[in-house]
N, C-alpha and C positions, 0 to 999 in steps of 0.2 A: 443410372442413379446408384449411389452408394448403398450397399446393404447395411441397414441399421440394426444394431444388436441391443437387446435389453438384458443385462445380466441380473439386475435386481431392481425392481420398481420401488423399493423402499427408500432408495437413496438418490440424491440429486446428481451424483457423480457416476452412477452405474447404468445410465440410460443414454440413448442416442450415441452408442459406441460404434466404431467401425474397425475393421481389420486393415483398412487402407491407410498407409502412412500419409500424413499431411505434407503438402509441398512447402519446403522451407525457402523463404525469399529473404535475401539480404541486399541492401542497396549501399552504394559507395558512401553516402552521407550518414549512414547509421554508425553510431558510436558503439553499439552493442550488436553482436551477430546472433541470430537465432540458431538453436540446436535442440534436438530431441533428448539429448543427454549431455552431461558434462564430460570434458576430457578425462582420461584415466588419471588417477591420483593415488600414489602409493600409501598415502595417509588416510585414504577413505575407509570409513567404518562400515559402509554398506550403501546399497541403493535398491530400489524396488518400486512396486506399484503397477497399475494396469498397463502403463506404457511398456514396461519391461516384459510383459506377457503378450505383447502384440495387439493391444487395444488402444485406440486413439480417438480423438474428438475432432469435430469440425463444426463450422458455423452453418446455420440454415437461415433462409430469408426471414422466417417468422420466429426463429429461435437462435438469436446470436449467441455465440459461445462466450461465456464469462469465465475468466481465469482468476482464481484466488490463490495468492501466494502467502504462506506462513513461514517466516524465518524464526528459528528457535535455537536457544543454547541453554541447556540445563533448565528446561521449562516444564518439568513433570507436574508441577502443582496445578496448573490451569490448562495445560495443552489439550486434554481430553475434551473439556468444555468447548474450546475453540474448534476442534475438529468436528464435533457433533453439530455445532452451529452452522457449519458449512455443508456437511453431507446430508443433513436433515432439512435443508431448504426445500421449498415447494417447487422451485424452478428446476427444469430437467436437463438443462444443457450447461453443466458446470464442470470446469476443469480445476482440479485441486493439486497444488504443488507444495511440498514442504522441503525447505532447505535447512538442514541442521548443521550447526557449526562444530560438530564432533563432541556431542554431549557425553558426560561421564555419569549422569544420574539415570533415572528410569525413562528418560525421554524416548529413547529408541524402542523400548518395549511398548510404549503407547502407540508410537507410529506403526510398528509392525502389527499391533492389534487391529488397526484399521487399514492395513495395506490393501485390502481388496476394494476399498472405497477411495483410495488416493491414486491419482493418475501417475504421479512420479514423486519419489522422495530420494534424497541423497543426504549422507552424513559425512562431512569432512571438514577439516579446519578451514577457516576463512579469515579475511582481514578486517572483520567487523560487520556490523549489522547491514550497512549499506552495500558492502561488497556482496553479501548474501542476497540482498534484495535485487541487485543487478543480475546475479545468477538467475534469480526467479524470472526476471524479465526475459532473459535469453531463452529460458526453457518454456515460456508461455506460447500457446498457439491461439489464444482467444482474441476476440475483437477488443475487449476491454480487460484491463488488469487491475486487481485490487490487492492491497497488502493488509492482511489481517494478522496482527501480532498474536503471539502465543499466550498472552494474558487476557485477550479480548474476544468478543464474539458478535455475530450478526443477530439482529432482531429477526423474528420469524417473517418469512415471505419477503425479505429485503431484496434478494436477488431477482425475484419475479418482478418486483416493482421497478428495479433498475433496468431489467431487460425490456419490459414494456415501454419504459420511458425512451429507451434508445431507438425504438421503432418510429418515434414521432419525427425525428430529424437526424441528420448525420452529424451529431454533436461529437466533439473530440474528447470531451470529458463530461462525466455526470457526478454530482455530489449531493449529499444530504446532510442532515444534522447528526450529531454524535452525543450519546449519553456519556457523561463522565461520572464514574462511580468512585467516590472518595473512600478513604480508609475507615470513615465512620458509617459506611454503607448508605450514605445519602447521595442522591443522584441529581446532577444539574445538566442542563442541555447546552452543548456548544453549538450555537447556530452557525451554519456555513454562511460566510459573508465575505465576498471577494473585495469589498471596499476597504477591508482592514489589512490587506496583504502587505502594505508598506510598513505596518507596525507589528502585527502578530501573525502566527500561523492561521490562515483564514479558514482552513478546512481540516477536520480530523482525517488523517489519511486512511483510517479504517472505513470511512464513509465516502471515499473518493475512488472513482473508476475511470481510468485513463486509457485512451486508445493505444494499443500496443505499438503501432508504428510511430506514435509521438514519443513514447517512453524510450524507444530505441535511439531516438535522436537527442533526447535530453534525459539521460539516465542520472542516477544519484551520484553526486560528486563525493567521492570517498575521502576527500581531504577534510570533510566535516565528520566529526565523530557522533554528534547528537542531532544536529539541525539540518542534515542534508535533505530531509523531506520538505522542510520549509523552503530551502533554496530551490528545490525542484518545483514547488508550487509557484514561487515567484516567477520563475522562468516560464512556466506554463501559462500563467495569467497574462504575462506581458506579451505573449504571442497573439492575444485577442482571438483565440479560438472560440468557436461556438460551443455552448455548454447547456446543460439542463440542471436545474436545481430542484431537488425533491424536498419539500418543506415538512420533513418529519425525520425522527431519528432512524438511522439505518443500522447503527451498530452501537455497542457499549465499550467504552475504554476504561480500563481499571487504572486509576491513578496510583503512583508509587513506584513506577519503573524508573530506569536510569534517566529518561528524558525529563522527568518531573522532579528529580532530586539533585541532579548534578548542576551546580552553578556555572559550569563551563558553557552551558547553552547560551547564557547572556553574551559571552564573548563571541561565540559563533554567530548569533543573531546579529550582533553589531557588524561583523565582517560582511555578512550577506547584505544587510541594508546599506552599508557603505558602498559596496560594489554595484548595487542596483539603483540606489536612490540618492547617494551623496552623503557627505559628512554630517550635514545638519540633521537630516532625518534619522541617520544612524545614531547620533549623539542623543537626540531626544528619546528615541526608542530604547536606548540602553539605560538612560536615567529613569525612565518610567518603569521599565522591566525590572530593574533592581530595587524598585520601591523607594526611591529617594524623592518624594513629592516636592519638598521645598526647593531643592536644586533644580528639579524638572520645571517647576513653575517659574522660578527666576530666569532660567535659561530661555524658556519659551517667551517670556515677556521681553527680554533683551533682544531676542531675535526678531520679534514683531516690531520693536522700536527701530532696530537697524534697517529692516525692510522698508519701514515708513519713510525714512529719510534718505534712502538710496535713490 
C-alpha cells in the first residue's frame, strides 16, 4: 500500500500525498496525451508546485481524486480568491493545477505565494484560453476534472459534495447549478439543464466535473475563441453518458469577462449549433441570442407553417 503523507491538514491539496509517481496511461484514440509536466519552452517564465518537489496524488476507493484547473492571464485582481476557494475546501483529495499564459502583472507573485498548496503551476505563452485548458487536461491525474476561472470561486464544501456523489454510480460527468454575480453585485442562479443544450450553454463549466478519460477524447476545440466550452458540452451530452445532477449552486461566476461582453460568441454559437443540429436550429438560436424577438417570432412561425404542409 502506498505510504500516505500529510504535509498540512489545513488545506485540501496538502493531504493524501505520496512520493510515488502516478502511472501515466495514454490510448491511441486519445486526442490529448497525459504528462506530469509540459515540454520545455524557452519562453517559460517559471513552473513549480508540489509535483516539482516529488509529491503526487492518486485516487482511493472512498476518496476519488478531483482535479481543479485554473487558467489565467493577468488575473491578479481576483486570482487569490479563486485559489483560496480551492485549497480551503473540506474535501481532502484535491489536485490543483494553474496554467498561466505568461502574465505581466502580479499574477505570478500570487501563484508563488500559494506554491506549497498548488500541485503544479506553469507560466508560458499559449494560443488562447482553450489551448491553456487543454494543457490542464494533459497535466491532470484526477478521476474528474473541473475548470475554475481566475475570476470565479467554489462555494464551501462543493468538492466534498461532488466526491460523495461520484461514489453513487460510475457517472462520466457531474454538474450542479451556478451562481452568476452581476456587476451590480446581484446574484442569479444558472440552473444546470441538459434539455437546453441545443439552444444555450446548459451548464456553467465552473460547476461541471468530467471524467478525465472522456476529456482526453473530446478536448476543447481551439478553433473557437470564446465558445469552445459550449462545443465541448454539446459533444459530451450527445454521447449519452451517465451523469449526476446536484440541485444546488456549486460555484459562483463573475459576469463581465470576455465570454459575456464579446459579441463574437453569437457567431461561434451559430457555427456550433449548425454543425450539431442543422441550419434551422442554428438560425433560430442566433436570432434569439442576438435579441431580435420580432424576426425570431416571424421565422419560427414560418418554419412551423412550412413543417405543417410538408
